[in-house]
C-alpha positions in Angstrom: 3.8 19.7 -67.9 0.3 21.4 -67.8 -2.7 20.3 -69.8 -3.2 22.0 -73.2 -5.8 24.8 -73.1 -8.7 24.4 -75.6 -11.4 27.0 -75.9 -14.2 28.0 -78.3 -17.2 30.3 -78.5 -20.2 28.3 -77.6 -22.8 31.0 -78.3 -22.1 34.3 -80.2 -23.3 37.7 -79.3 -26.4 37.3 -81.5 -27.5 34.1 -79.6 -26.4 31.6 -82.3 -25.3 28.3 -80.9 -21.9 27.2 -82.4 -22.7 23.5 -82.9 -19.6 22.7 -85.0 -17.3 24.5 -82.7 -18.6 22.5 -79.7 -18.2 19.2 -81.6 -14.6 20.1 -82.5 -13.9 21.1 -78.9 -15.3 17.9 -77.5 -13.0 15.9 -79.9 -9.9 18.0 -78.8 -10.5 17.5 -75.1 -11.7 13.9 -75.7 -14.8 14.7 -73.6 -16.7 11.7 -74.8 -14.3 9.4 -72.9 -15.1 10.9 -69.6 -18.5 9.3 -69.1 -20.0 11.0 -66.0 -16.7 12.1 -64.6 -16.7 15.8 -65.6 -17.9 19.1 -64.2 -19.1 22.4 -65.7 -18.3 25.7 -64.1 -19.7 29.1 -65.3 -19.5 32.7 -64.2 -21.9 35.5 -64.3 -21.6 39.1 -63.2 -21.5 42.7 -64.3 -19.4 43.8 -67.3 -15.8 44.7 -66.7 -15.9 43.1 -63.2 -12.9 40.9 -63.8 -14.7 37.6 -64.6 -12.3 36.6 -67.4 -9.3 37.6 -65.3 -10.6 35.5 -62.4 -11.1 32.4 -64.6 -7.7 32.7 -66.2 -6.0 32.8 -62.8 -8.3 30.2 -61.3 -8.4 27.6 -64.1 -5.5 28.5 -66.3 -7.7 29.4 -69.3 -6.9 32.0 -71.9 -10.1 34.0 -72.0 -9.7 37.5 -73.5 -9.3 40.2 -70.7 -10.1 43.9 -70.7 -7.3 46.4 -71.4 -7.7 48.9 -68.6 -5.6 51.5 -70.4 -8.1 51.6 -73.3 -11.1 52.3 -71.1 -13.8 50.1 -69.6 -15.8 48.3 -72.5 -17.2 45.0 -73.4 -14.6 42.3 -73.7 -16.5 39.0 -73.7 -19.3 38.6 -76.2 -21.7 35.7 -75.9 -20.6 32.6 -74.1 -17.1 31.1 -74.4 -16.1 27.6 -73.3 -12.7 26.3 -72.3 -11.1 23.3 -70.4 -9.5 24.0 -67.1 -5.8 23.0 -66.7 -4.6 20.6 -64.1 -8.0 20.1 -62.5 -9.3 16.7 -61.8 -11.7 15.5 -63.1 -12.2 17.1 -66.5 -13.7 20.6 -65.8 -15.3 22.8 -68.4 -15.3 26.5 -67.8 -17.9 28.9 -69.4 -17.3 32.7 -69.5 -20.5 34.6 -69.9 -21.0 38.1 -71.3 -21.2 40.7 -68.5 -24.5 42.2 -67.5 -25.4 45.9 -67.4 -23.2 46.5 -70.5 -23.8 49.9 -72.3 -23.1 48.2 -75.7 -26.5 46.4 -75.5 -28.3 49.3 -74.0 -30.7 49.5 -71.1 -33.7 47.8 -72.8 -31.8 44.9 -74.5 -31.4 42.6 -71.5 -33.0 39.4 -73.0 -29.6 37.9 -73.8 -28.4 38.5 -70.2 -31.3 36.7 -68.9 -31.0 33.9 -71.3 -27.3 33.4 -70.9 -27.6 33.4 -67.0 -30.5 30.9 -67.2 -28.4 28.7 -69.6 -25.5 28.8 -67.2 -27.7 27.7 -64.3 -29.2 24.9 -66.4 -25.9 23.5 -67.7 -23.5 24.1 -64.9 -22.7 22.2 -61.7 -21.1 25.3 -60.2 -22.1 28.9 -61.0 -19.7 31.6 -59.9 -21.5 34.9 -59.3 -18.9 37.7 -59.5 -19.7 40.8 -57.6 -17.9 43.8 -56.0 -17.6 44.0 -52.3 -19.1 47.5 -52.2 -22.1 46.3 -54.2 -23.3 43.9 -51.6 -26.9 44.8 -50.9 -27.7 46.4 -54.2 -30.5 45.0 -56.2 -29.0 45.3 -59.7 -25.3 45.1 -59.0 -25.8 42.0 -56.9 -27.8 40.3 -59.6 -30.7 39.7 -57.3 -33.5 40.6 -59.8 -31.8 38.4 -62.3 -31.6 35.5 -59.9 -35.2 35.9 -59.0 -36.3 35.5 -62.6 -33.8 32.6 -63.1 -35.1 30.7 -60.1 -38.7 30.9 -61.3 -38.0 30.0 -64.9 -35.6 27.2 -64.0 -38.2 25.5 -61.9 -40.7 25.8 -64.7 -38.4 24.6 -67.5 -36.2 21.9 -65.9 -36.4 19.1 -63.5 -35.0 19.8 -60.0 -31.3 19.7 -59.9 -29.0 21.0 -57.1 -26.6 23.6 -58.3 -23.7 25.2 -56.4 -23.9 29.0 -56.3 -20.5 30.3 -55.4 -20.6 34.1 -54.7 -17.2 35.6 -55.3 -16.8 38.9 -53.6 -14.1 41.0 -55.3 -11.9 43.7 -53.8 -12.8 42.7 -50.3 -12.8 45.6 -47.8 -12.1 45.6 -44.1 -15.5 44.3 -43.4 -15.2 40.7 -42.3 -16.6 38.0 -44.5 -18.5 36.8 -41.5 -20.6 40.0 -41.7 -21.1 40.0 -45.5 -22.0 36.4 -45.9 -25.3 36.5 -43.8 -26.5 39.5 -45.8 -26.1 37.6 -49.1 -27.7 34.4 -47.8 -30.6 36.4 -46.3 -31.2 38.2 -49.7 -31.0 34.9 -51.6 -33.5 33.3 -49.2 -35.9 36.2 -49.6 -35.7 35.9 -53.3 -36.5 32.2 -53.1 -39.4 32.8 -50.8 -40.9 35.5 -53.0 -40.6 33.4 -56.3 -43.9 31.9 -57.3 -43.5 28.1 -57.4 -45.4 25.3 -59.0 -47.7 23.3 -56.8 -45.2 20.5 -56.7 -42.5 22.7 -55.2 -44.6 24.9 -52.9 -42.8 23.7 -49.8 -39.5 22.8 -51.4 -36.7 24.7 -49.6 -33.9 26.5 -51.4 -31.4 23.9 -50.3 -33.1 21.3 -52.5 -32.1 23.3 -55.7 -29.0 25.3 -54.7 -26.0 25.0 -52.4 -25.0 28.6 -51.7 -21.4 29.3 -50.7 -19.5 32.6 -50.4 -15.8 33.5 -50.9 -14.0 36.8 -50.8 -11.0 37.9 -52.8 -8.6 40.9 -52.4 -8.1 43.5 -55.1 -6.1 42.2 -58.1 -4.7 45.6 -58.9 -3.8 46.8 -55.4 -2.9 43.4 -53.8 -1.9 41.2 -56.7 0.2 38.7 -54.7 -2.5 38.2 -52.0 -5.1 37.9 -54.8 -3.1 35.1 -56.5 -2.6 33.4 -53.1 -6.3 33.5 -52.4 -7.2 32.3 -55.9 -4.7 29.4 -55.5 -6.5 28.4 -52.3 -9.8 28.6 -54.0 -8.5 26.5 -56.9 -7.8 23.6 -54.5 -11.5 23.5 -53.7 -12.3 22.6 -57.4 -10.0 19.5 -57.3 -12.3 16.4 -57.4 -15.3 18.6 -57.2 -17.7 15.8 -58.2 -16.6 13.6 -55.3 -18.9 13.3 -52.3 -18.8 16.5 -50.3 -17.2 18.4 -53.2 -18.3 21.6 -54.8 -20.3 20.1 -57.6 -23.1 19.1 -55.3 -25.9 17.0 -56.7 -25.1 14.9 -59.8 -28.4 13.3 -60.4 -29.3 15.3 -63.5 -25.9 15.0 -65.2 -25.9 13.5 -68.7 -23.0 11.4 -70.0 -20.2 13.5 -71.5 -20.9 12.2 -75.0 -24.4 13.7 -74.9 -23.2 17.1 -73.6 -23.5 18.8 -77.1 -27.0 17.7 -77.8 -28.1 18.5 -74.2 -26.7 22.0 -74.4 -28.3 22.7 -77.7 -31.8 21.7 -76.4 -31.3 23.8 -73.3 -30.5 26.9 -75.4 -33.4 26.2 -77.7 -35.9 26.1 -74.8 -34.4 29.3 -73.3 -34.6 31.2 -76.6 -38.3 30.4 -77.0 -39.2 31.7 -73.6 -40.4 35.4 -73.5 -41.6 35.8 -69.8 -38.3 37.0 -68.4 -38.7 40.5 -67.0 -36.7 42.6 -64.5 -38.0 45.1 -61.9 -39.0 48.5 -63.0 -36.2 50.9 -63.8 -37.4 53.4 -61.2 -37.1 50.9 -58.4 -33.7 49.8 -59.7 -32.4 53.4 -59.7 -33.8 53.9 -56.2 -32.2 50.8 -55.0 -28.8 51.7 -56.5 -28.8 55.3 -55.3 -30.1 54.7 -51.8 -27.4 52.1 -51.5 -24.8 54.6 -52.6 -26.0 57.2 -50.1 -25.9 54.6 -47.4 -22.4 53.6 -48.2 -21.3 57.2 -48.2 -22.8 57.7 -44.7 -21.1 54.6 -43.4 -17.8 55.9 -44.8 -18.5 59.4 -43.2 -19.2 57.7 -39.9 -16.1 55.6 -39.8 -13.9 58.6 -40.7 -15.5 60.8 -38.1 -12.8 62.0 -35.7 -15.0 61.8 -32.6 -16.0 58.2 -33.4 -12.4 57.2 -34.0 -11.4 58.7 -30.6 -14.3 56.9 -28.9 -13.3 53.6 -30.6 -9.7 54.0 -29.5 -10.5 55.0 -26.0 -12.9 52.2 -25.4 -10.3 49.6 -26.3 -8.4 50.5 -23.1 -10.9 51.5 -20.5 -14.5 52.3 -19.6 -15.6 55.6 -21.2 -18.2 57.6 -19.2 -21.0 59.0 -21.4 -20.4 56.6 -24.2 -24.1 56.0 -24.9 -25.0 59.6 -25.3 -22.0 60.4 -27.6 -22.7 57.4 -29.9 -26.4 58.1 -30.0 -25.7 61.6 -31.1 -23.4 60.4 -33.9 -25.8 57.9 -35.2 -28.7 60.3 -35.1 -26.7 62.8 -37.1 -25.7 60.3 -39.8 -29.3 58.9 -40.2 -30.7 62.5 -40.4 -28.3 63.3 -43.3 -29.4 60.1 -45.1 -33.0 61.1 -44.8 -32.4 64.5 -46.3 -30.5 63.1 -49.3 -32.8 60.2 -50.0 -36.2 61.9 -49.4 -37.2 61.9 -53.1 -36.6 58.2 -53.9 -39.1 55.4 -53.6 -40.4 55.2 -50.1 -40.2 51.5 -49.8 -36.7 51.3 -51.1 -35.7 54.3 -49.0 -37.0 52.8 -45.8 -35.4 49.4 -46.5 -32.0 51.0 -47.2 -32.3 53.2 -44.1 -32.8 50.0 -42.0 -29.8 48.5 -43.7 -27.8 51.6 -43.0 -28.8 51.6 -39.4 -27.9 48.0 -39.1 -24.5 48.5 -40.7 -23.8 51.5 -38.3 -24.8 49.4 -35.3 -22.6 46.6 -36.5 -19.7 49.0 -36.5 -20.6 50.3 -33.1 -21.4 46.9 -31.4 -17.8 45.8 -31.0 -16.9 49.0 -29.2 -20.1 48.6 -27.1 -19.2 45.1 -26.1 -15.7 46.1 -25.3 -17.1 48.9 -23.1 -19.3 46.4 -21.2 -16.3 44.1 -20.8 -14.3 46.9 -19.2 -17.3 47.8 -17.0 -17.6 44.2 -15.9 -13.9 43.9 -15.1 -13.8 47.2 -13.2 -16.8 46.1 -11.2 -15.4 42.7 -10.4 -12.1 44.1 -9.3 -13.9 46.6 -7.0 -16.0 43.8 -5.6 -12.9 41.7 -4.8 -11.2 44.5 -2.9 -14.4 45.5 -1.0 -15.2 41.9 -0.2 -11.8 41.3 1.4 -12.2 44.4 3.6 -15.8 43.4 4.5 -14.6 40.0 5.7 -12.6 41.7 8.5 -15.8 43.3 9.9 -18.6 40.9 9.4 -19.4 37.3 8.8 -18.6 35.6 5.5 -22.2 35.0 4.3 -23.4 38.5 5.2 -20.3 40.2 3.6 -20.8 38.2 0.4 -24.5 38.9 0.2 -24.2 42.7 0.8 -21.2 43.2 -1.5 -22.8 41.2 -4.4 -26.0 43.2 -4.2 -24.1 46.6 -4.1 -21.8 45.9 -7.0 -24.5 44.5 -9.3 -26.4 47.7 -8.8 -23.3 49.6 -9.8 -23.0 47.6 -13.0 -26.7 48.4 -13.8 -25.9 52.1 -13.5 -22.9 51.7 -15.8 -25.0 49.8 -18.3 -27.5 52.6 -18.4 -24.8 55.1 -19.0 -23.5 53.1 -22.0 -27.0 52.5 -23.5 -27.5 53.7 -27.1 -30.9 55.3 -28.0 -31.3 53.7 -31.5 -31.1 50.2 -30.2 -32.0 48.2 -27.1 -29.1 45.8 -26.7 -29.5 43.3 -24.0 -26.8 43.5 -21.3 -28.2 40.5 -19.3 -25.6 38.1 -20.6 -22.7 40.4 -19.5 -24.5 40.9 -16.1 -24.9 37.1 -15.7 -21.3 36.6 -16.5 -20.4 39.2 -13.8 -22.7 37.5 -11.4 -21.0 34.1 -12.2 -17.6 35.7 -11.8 -18.6 37.1 -8.4 -20.1 33.8 -7.3 -16.9 32.0 -8.5 -14.7 34.4 -6.5 -16.9 34.1 -3.4 -16.8 30.3 -3.8 -13.1 30.2 -4.1 -12.6 32.4 -1.1 -15.1 30.3 0.9 -13.3 27.1 -0.2 -10.0 28.6 0.9 -11.3 29.8 4.3 -13.0 26.5 5.0 -9.9 24.7 4.0 -7.9 26.8 6.4 -10.4 26.1 9.2 -10.4 22.4 8.6 -6.7 22.2 8.4 -6.4 24.2 11.7 -8.8 21.8 13.6 -7.3 18.8 12.0 -3.9 19.9 13.1 -5.2 20.5 16.6 -6.9 17.1 16.7 -3.7 15.4 15.4 -1.6 17.1 18.1 -4.1 16.1 20.8 -4.2 12.5 19.7 -0.8 11.5 18.3 1.4 11.5 21.3 -1.2 10.2 23.8 -2.2 7.4 21.5 1.4 6.5 21.0 2.0 6.4 24.8 -1.0 4.3 25.3 0.0 1.8 22.7 3.5 1.8 24.1 2.2 0.6 27.5 -0.4 -1.7 25.9 -2.7 -3.5 28.3 -6.3 -4.5 28.6 -7.3 -0.9 29.2 -5.4 0.5 26.2 -8.2 0.5 23.6 -10.9 1.7 26.0 -8.6 4.6 27.0 -7.9 5.3 23.3 -11.7 5.3 22.5 -12.4 7.6 25.4 -9.5 9.9 24.4 -10.7 9.9 20.7 -14.3 10.7 21.7 -13.3 13.5 24.0 -10.9 15.2 21.6 -13.0 14.7 18.6 -16.0 16.2 20.3 -14.0 19.2 21.3 -12.6 19.7 17.8 -16.0 19.2 16.1 -17.6 21.7 18.5 -15.0 24.3 17.6 -15.3 23.8 13.9 -19.1 23.9 14.0 -18.9 27.2 15.8 -16.3 28.6 13.3 -18.3 27.7 10.2 -21.6 29.1 11.5 -20.7 32.5 9.9 -20.6 30.8 6.5 -24.3 29.9 6.7 -23.6 26.6 4.9 -26.4 24.2 4.1 -26.9 21.3 6.5 -25.4 18.7 4.2 -22.2 20.7 3.5 -21.7 21.4 7.2 -22.3 17.8 8.1 -19.8 16.7 5.5 -17.1 18.9 7.1 -17.8 17.7 10.6 -17.8 14.0 9.4 -14.6 14.7 7.6 -13.0 16.0 10.8 -14.3 13.0 12.7 -12.8 10.6 10.1 -9.5 12.5 10.4 -9.4 11.8 14.1 -10.0 8.1 13.5 -7.4 8.1 10.7 -4.8 9.6 13.2 -5.4 6.8 15.6 -5.4 4.1 12.9 -2.2 5.6 11.5 -0.5 5.6 14.9 -1.8 2.0 15.5 -0.3 0.8 12.2 2.9 2.6 13.0 3.2 1.0 16.4 2.2 -2.4 14.9 5.2 -2.2 12.7 7.4 -2.0 15.9 5.6 -4.6 17.8 8.5 -7.1 18.0 10.8 -4.4 19.5 8.1 -3.5 22.0 7.7 -7.2 22.9 11.4 -7.7 23.5 11.6 -4.5 25.5 8.7 -5.6 27.7 10.1 -9.0 28.2 13.5 -7.6 29.1 12.0 -5.1 31.6 9.9 -7.8 33.4 12.6 -10.5 33.2 15.7 -8.4 34.1 14.2 -6.1 36.7 12.5 -7.1 40.0 9.4 -5.6 41.6 11.4 -2.5 42.7 12.7 -1.9 39.2 16.1 -3.0 40.3 18.3 -5.3 38.2 17.9 -9.0 39.2 20.8 -10.9 40.8 20.5 -14.5 40.0 21.4 -16.0 43.4 19.9 -19.4 42.8 16.7 -18.7 44.8 14.7 -17.2 41.8 12.1 -19.2 39.8 13.4 -18.4 36.3 10.7 -20.5 34.7 7.9 -18.6 36.4 9.5 -15.3 35.7 10.0 -16.3 32.0 6.4 -17.3 31.7 5.2 -14.0 33.3 7.3 -11.9 31.0 6.2 -13.8 27.9 2.6 -13.6 28.9 3.0 -9.8 29.2 4.6 -9.7 25.8 1.7 -11.8 24.4 -0.8 -9.4 25.8 1.0 -6.6 24.1 0.9 -8.5 20.8 -2.9 -9.2 21.3 -3.4 -5.5 21.9 -1.6 -4.5 18.7 -3.2 -7.2 16.6 -6.3 -5.2 15.7 -7.8 -1.7 15.8 -10.6 -1.6 18.4 -12.3 1.8 18.1 -15.7 0.2 18.5 -16.7 -1.7 21.6 -16.9 -5.0 19.7 -15.6 -8.0 21.6 -13.0 -10.3 20.2 -11.1 -13.4 21.4 -7.7 -12.4 20.0 -6.0 -12.5 23.5 -7.5 -16.0 24.3 -6.5 -17.3 21.0 -3.0 -16.1 21.3 -2.8 -17.4 25.0 -3.9 -20.9 24.0 -1.7 -21.0 20.9 1.5 -19.4 22.2 1.7 -19.3 26.0 0.0 -22.5 27.2 2.6 -25.1 26.6 0.1 -28.1 26.7 -3.5 -29.1 26.7 -5.1 -31.9 28.8 -4.1 -35.2 27.4 -1.4 -33.7 25.0 2.3 -33.6 25.8 3.6 -32.0 22.6 2.0 -28.9 20.9 3.4 -30.1 17.5 0.9 -33.0 17.4 -2.2 -30.8 18.0 -4.8 -31.5 15.3 -5.8 -27.8 14.8 -3.8 -24.6 14.9 -5.9 -21.5 15.9 -3.3 -19.3 14.2 -3.4 -21.0 10.9 -5.6 -18.2 9.4 -5.3 -14.8 7.7 -8.0 -13.1 9.7 -9.4 -12.9 13.2 -12.7 -14.1 14.2 -15.2 -11.2 14.6 -12.6 -8.7 13.4 -13.0 -7.0 10.0 -10.1 -7.2 7.6 -9.6 -3.4 7.5 -9.3 -3.3 11.3 -6.6 -6.1 11.4 -3.1 -4.9 12.0 -1.4 -8.2 12.5 -2.9 -11.4 11.1 -2.8 -14.7 13.1 -0.2 -16.1 10.8 1.9 -13.0 11.3 1.5 -13.3 15.1 2.7 -16.8 15.0 5.8 -15.8 13.0 6.5 -12.8 15.3 6.2 -15.0 18.4 8.6 -17.5 16.9 11.1 -14.8 16.2 10.4 -13.3 19.7 11.2 -16.5 21.4 14.3 -17.1 19.4 15.7 -13.6 20.3 14.8 -13.8 24.0 16.0 -17.4 24.5 19.5 -16.3 24.9 18.6 -14.0 27.8 16.9 -16.9 29.6 19.9 -19.2 28.9 22.3 -16.6 30.3 20.1 -16.2 33.5 20.2 -20.0 34.0 23.9 -20.1 33.5 24.5 -17.2 35.9 22.3 -18.9 38.5 24.2 -22.1 38.2 27.6 -20.4 38.4 26.4 -18.5 41.5 25.5 -21.8 43.2 28.9 -23.3 42.4 30.8 -20.3 43.8 28.8 -20.2 47.1 29.4 -24.0 47.7 33.2 -23.9 48.7 33.2 -27.3 50.5 33.9 -30.5 48.7 31.0 -32.9 48.3 30.1 -35.1 51.2 31.5 -38.2 49.6 34.9 -36.5 49.2 34.9 -35.5 52.8 34.2 -39.1 53.8 36.9 -40.4 51.6 39.4 -37.9 53.0 38.5 -38.8 56.5 39.0 -42.5 55.9 42.0 -42.5 53.6 43.8 -39.6 55.3 43.4 -40.7 58.9 47.0 -41.9 59.3 48.5 -38.7 57.7 46.3 -36.6 59.9 47.6 -38.4 63.1 51.1 -38.0 61.9 50.7 -34.2 61.7 49.1 -34.0 65.1 52.1 -35.9 66.6 54.7 -33.6 64.9 53.6 -29.9 64.5 56.8 -29.1 62.5 55.2 -30.7 59.5 52.4 -28.1 59.8 55.0 -25.2 59.8 56.8 -26.8 56.8 53.6 -27.2 54.9 52.7 -23.5 55.6 56.1 -22.3 54.4 55.8 -24.4 51.3 52.3 -22.9 50.7 53.6 -19.3 51.0 56.5 -20.1 48.6 54.2 -21.8 46.1 51.7 -18.9 46.3 54.5 -16.4 45.6 55.7 -18.5 42.6 52.1 -18.7 41.3 51.6 -15.0 41.4 55.0 -14.0 40.2 54.8 -16.4 37.2 51.3 -15.4 36.3 50.1 -19.0 36.0 46.5 -18.0 35.2 47.4 -15.7 32.4 49.9 -18.1 30.9 47.3 -20.9 30.7 44.9 -18.7 28.9 47.1 -19.1 25.8 46.9 -23.0 26.0 48.4 -25.8 27.9 51.6 -26.4 25.9 52.6 -22.7 25.5 52.0 -22.3 29.2 54.3 -25.2 30.1 57.1 -23.9 27.9 56.8 -20.3 29.2 56.6 -21.3 32.8 59.7 -23.6 32.4 61.8 -20.7 31.4 60.4 -18.4 34.2 60.5 -20.9 37.1 64.2 -20.8 38.0 64.5 -16.9 37.8 61.4 -16.6 39.8 62.7 -18.9 42.6 66.0 -17.1 42.7 64.3 -13.7 42.9 62.2 -14.8 45.8 65.3 -16.2 47.7 67.2 -13.0 47.0 64.4 -10.8 48.5 64.2 -13.0 51.6 68.0 -12.7 52.1 67.8 -8.9 51.7 65.0 -8.7 54.3 67.1 -10.7 56.8 70.2 -8.5 56.4 68.5 -5.1 57.2 66.5 -5.6 60.4 68.0 -2.4 62.0 66.7 -0.1 59.2 63.1 -0.8 60.2 62.6 2.0 62.7 64.2 4.6 60.4 62.0 3.5 57.6 58.9 3.6 59.7 59.6 7.3 60.5 60.0 8.1 56.7 56.8 6.4 56.0 55.0 8.5 58.6 56.3 11.7 56.9 55.2 10.6 53.4 51.7 11.4 52.1 48.9 9.0 52.8 48.6 7.7 49.3 52.3 7.0 49.2 52.1 5.1 52.4 49.2 3.2 51.2 51.0 2.3 48.0 54.1 1.1 49.8 52.3 -0.7 52.6 51.9 -3.5 50.2 55.7 -4.2 50.3 55.4 -5.7 53.8 54.9 -9.4 54.1 51.5 -10.2 55.3 49.6 -13.3 56.4 47.9 -15.7 54.1 44.7 -13.5 54.1 46.7 -10.5 52.8 48.1 -9.6 49.4 51.6 -11.0 48.7 54.0 -8.7 46.9 57.0 -9.7 44.8 59.4 -7.6 42.8 60.4 -8.3 39.3 62.6 -6.5 36.8 59.7 -4.2 35.8 58.4 -3.2 39.3 56.0 -4.4 42.0 53.3 -6.9 41.2 50.2 -7.6 43.2 48.4 -10.8 44.0 44.9 -11.4 45.2 44.0 -12.9 48.5 44.0 -16.6 48.7 40.3 -16.7 49.1 40.0 -15.3 45.7 
């Protein structure tokens, strides 16, 4: 529910102050309760300019509006006062009688001056209503009135900052950004020209007024847009007295209960003043008419077909001869103005001509700037293309220098073609932007080329270092790091020399060139360090490989056969020492010839098993590897810390111990196999205890033959029954299996012996058949003959022939 609208006529058309009406109004709106929380807004402007209409839409008031169908005439007489609806805090709105009204005549302007001065004195915010097409006019824009008001207000009242809100009605296509500076400049000029009391000689306008400008569309032609813009403007009046609000300075505000008396005193002082005068009528007419002629010429220029074609064409591309064509159009327009305005006041005529020329140039300037933009773009594109071609024929620096100079000169020629005679616009900013764009392109191409060169030589250096360094680290020895240093110096010197020769065409400054070369040198070092770190991660594998190679292969790189003559302890120590040297080589990066004692430390801590006077390493008082850094080795150069070396060595020994154990076992087994005689004590016992049995055998040789036959039968039974295989499954299963196979095996052997004895005559026939059979068949069947004890014995089972190894085996 909106607030009730209360209104009253504060001052009538004859200048009589309505005291009783104001008192009743204050009671109706309960103004006395507001204290200092209220604001006063007033509006001044020409008659029939829509002031009342604007206030009604802006504040929800009910001021009387003009009926357009009955003609343009005076609607508001005197000064009316109303309360704005739905505006916080309480806002009082004053609608003033329009100026320049025909009802009062040309000479009766005292009330206009007095009412305007009253509005400025009472109000916190003064709306100055004016038509968009009247901006720049002396009378229509109320500038003479404001000049008088400024002077009288300073003389009558104490300084108070008032907001002047210029409302531009029926806004045209001219942007507000172009209209506002003109208004502000005119207001400042009025302020500077007003005679001031000594106390305010140096006081700026901003101490008295806060000037703001807003533009509104036509109410009749664009009603919806007008209402939307008014709604947006209405939001600015909410809480207008708050800090930063429209009301501005509130120092001179009287309490709301004293508003009536204060207003009466203001009006009384204003009515008694008789020094308010406007400029001469002649000057005013000249001002209005010259302004009208100037506006007509601006309209004629904007509607000119040639100008429209130029404006359209320049939006898309560069237009040759633009400057001459525009200069001709401007000259023709200004000449027509001079002919029509020749009889008006010279000072006004000259001033308006300058304003006309300024407006025309403002219209032309966007097209001119667009033209320069196209010229800059075309020049830059041509430079880019020419520069790329020039790089194929000459050095980078020379190509950049020559192309830059050539195309900047082309831009200067294009700028001269676009120049307008009536104005000397500066093109240096556009040229500077072109130069910056060219320099940026050259810099980007230079950076790309240098990046390619650096990448090329870095790749070459990486290829030259990676595999050789990896190979040197793989065969780590005392000469590894000196060899790596020598390789790094040689390859880096070659790469740096090549890069230095390649970048000479760029004519770089010494610092930049040195930076590139140092970067390449650092890349070489980083390749070596990267490879070293990579190999350090595989150091345990390398150590085990080296140990296996030295331990398992002899001096001729042949696999060792552990015959029992080798010193496994010495071989193990040698192999572990070599692995320790590999570990010491990989423990740190040594690209500088700085000595270190890593190898000695590792040798003492890992390889030497004891120290003088100490039998157990575990009881040593100090551990040289109980540290996270090496002596005389920087932290960033450390690949494997002492603690890590100790852990790696422990793991290395654990994983190689099995190899040593296997070698020892193989050596012991070989010794047992080669010693086929029983021990000497066994031989002595046999000689003593078996002497009688031995003499018995010598006296009766048949015992020897019987023993030999029993040996052959036993050997046949052993092979046929597969004693060895059966006992692999355990003793008890072997006894059970052999007990079931013993009798069939004996019967099978006896049967074969009987068969051999019954067929002696078939031997020669069979011998001939064997001679006719292939060699491999004969070899296969030759095993069927009975041989001596040193040959293989053959028996036949149900599944075919079976072979037995010689007895020696």
